[in-house]
C-alpha positions in Angstrom: 0.0 0.0 0.0 1.5 3.3 -1.0 0.9 6.7 -2.5 3.1 9.4 -3.8 2.7 12.9 -5.1 3.6 13.6 -8.7 4.3 16.9 -10.5 1.2 18.7 -11.7 0.9 22.3 -12.9 -2.1 23.5 -11.0 -3.6 20.7 -8.8 -2.4 17.8 -6.8 -1.7 14.6 -8.6 -1.3 11.4 -6.6 -0.3 8.0 -7.7 -1.8 5.2 -5.5 -0.6 1.7 -5.7 -1.9 -1.4 -3.9 -2.1 -5.2 -4.1 -5.9 -5.1 -4.2 -8.7 -2.8 -5.2 -9.6 -2.4 -1.5 -6.0 -1.2 -0.8 -6.3 1.3 -3.7 -9.5 2.8 -2.3 -8.2 2.9 1.3 -4.9 4.5 0.2 -6.7 7.0 -2.0 -8.6 8.2 1.0 -5.4 8.3 3.1 -3.6 10.2 0.3 -6.4 12.8 0.1 -6.5 13.4 3.8 -2.7 13.6 3.9 -2.8 16.4 1.3 -5.5 18.2 3.2 -4.5 17.8 6.9 -1.2 15.9 7.3 -0.8 13.5 10.2 -3.9 12.2 11.9 -4.7 9.8 14.8 -7.6 7.6 15.4 -9.3 9.3 18.3 -12.5 7.3 18.4 -14.6 8.9 15.7 -16.1 6.3 13.3 -18.3 6.6 10.2 -19.7 4.0 7.8 -20.1 4.7 4.1 -21.9 2.5 1.5 -22.0 3.4 -2.2 -22.7 1.9 -5.5 -21.7 3.1 -9.0 -21.6 2.0 -12.6 -17.8 1.3 -12.7 -14.8 1.3 -10.4 -13.6 4.7 -11.5 -17.0 6.3 -10.8 -17.1 4.4 -7.5 -13.7 5.9 -6.5 -14.8 9.4 -7.4 -18.1 9.0 -5.5 -16.2 7.6 -2.5 -13.6 10.4 -2.3 -16.4 13.0 -2.9 -18.4 11.5 0.0 -15.3 11.7 2.2 -14.9 15.4 1.3 -18.6 16.0 2.1 -18.4 14.2 5.5 -15.2 16.0 6.6 -16.7 19.4 5.6 -20.1 18.9 7.3 -18.9 17.1 10.4 -15.4 18.8 10.9 -13.8 15.4 11.0 -10.4 14.2 9.8 -10.1 10.6 8.8 -6.9 8.6 9.0 -7.8 4.9 8.8 -9.9 3.4 6.0 -11.2 -0.2 6.1 -12.7 -0.6 2.6 -14.5 -3.5 1.1 -15.2 -3.3 -2.7 -17.3 -6.0 -4.3 -17.9 -5.4 -8.0 -19.1 -1.8 -8.1 -20.3 -1.7 -4.5 -18.3 -0.3 -1.6 -18.7 -0.3 2.1 -16.1 1.4 4.3 -15.4 2.0 8.0 -13.6 5.3 8.5 -11.9 6.3 11.7 -10.3 9.5 12.7 -10.5 12.6 15.0 -12.2 15.9 15.3 -10.7 18.7 13.2 -8.2 20.7 15.3 -7.0 24.0 13.6 -3.8 23.8 15.6 -2.8 20.5 14.1 -4.7 20.3 10.8 -4.5 23.7 9.1 -1.2 23.3 7.3 -2.5 21.3 4.3 -4.1 22.1 1.0 -7.9 22.2 0.7 -9.2 19.8 -1.8 -12.4 21.0 -3.6 -13.0 18.0 -5.7 -11.7 15.0 -7.6 -11.1 15.1 -11.3 -12.3 12.4 -13.8 -9.5 13.5 -16.1 -7.2 10.5 -16.8 -8.6 8.5 -14.0 -8.2 4.8 -14.7 -7.6 2.0 -12.2 -5.0 -0.3 -13.9 -4.0 -3.8 -13.0 -0.2 -4.1 -13.5 1.8 -7.3 -13.0 1.4 -7.5 -9.2 -0.4 -4.3 -8.2 -3.3 -2.0 -9.0 -2.4 1.6 -9.8 -4.4 4.8 -10.2 -3.4 8.4 -10.7 -5.8 10.8 -9.1 -6.0 14.6 -9.6 -7.3 16.4 -6.6 -8.8 19.8 -7.6 -7.5 22.5 -5.2 
């Protein structure tokens, strides 16, 4: 499981790699919250998310968009993501902490996730996706 930031002219481009689709989705969430808030600790806040979409790429966009919505409405920062993807259905348990301006205000606000170039690819041993976070 891993993610890395790549060069991009205006937004944030992250490459996420994992052995399974579940890992890709979990690390995509982790990558987005890393960009927005930096380090986070599980301090007992938990939320459940269930979604369904037409394809995996749409499911990933919907999932990350839902995370953005929850964090905005509930002032919550998530740091652990237990994701189960079955076909084009997703269920996830998210864990994190309340937003604390003293610890979480050093990042970049993500406004949305771009469909541009988004494709989950199965390589030899891993799945890989490059995600553009609109800032």
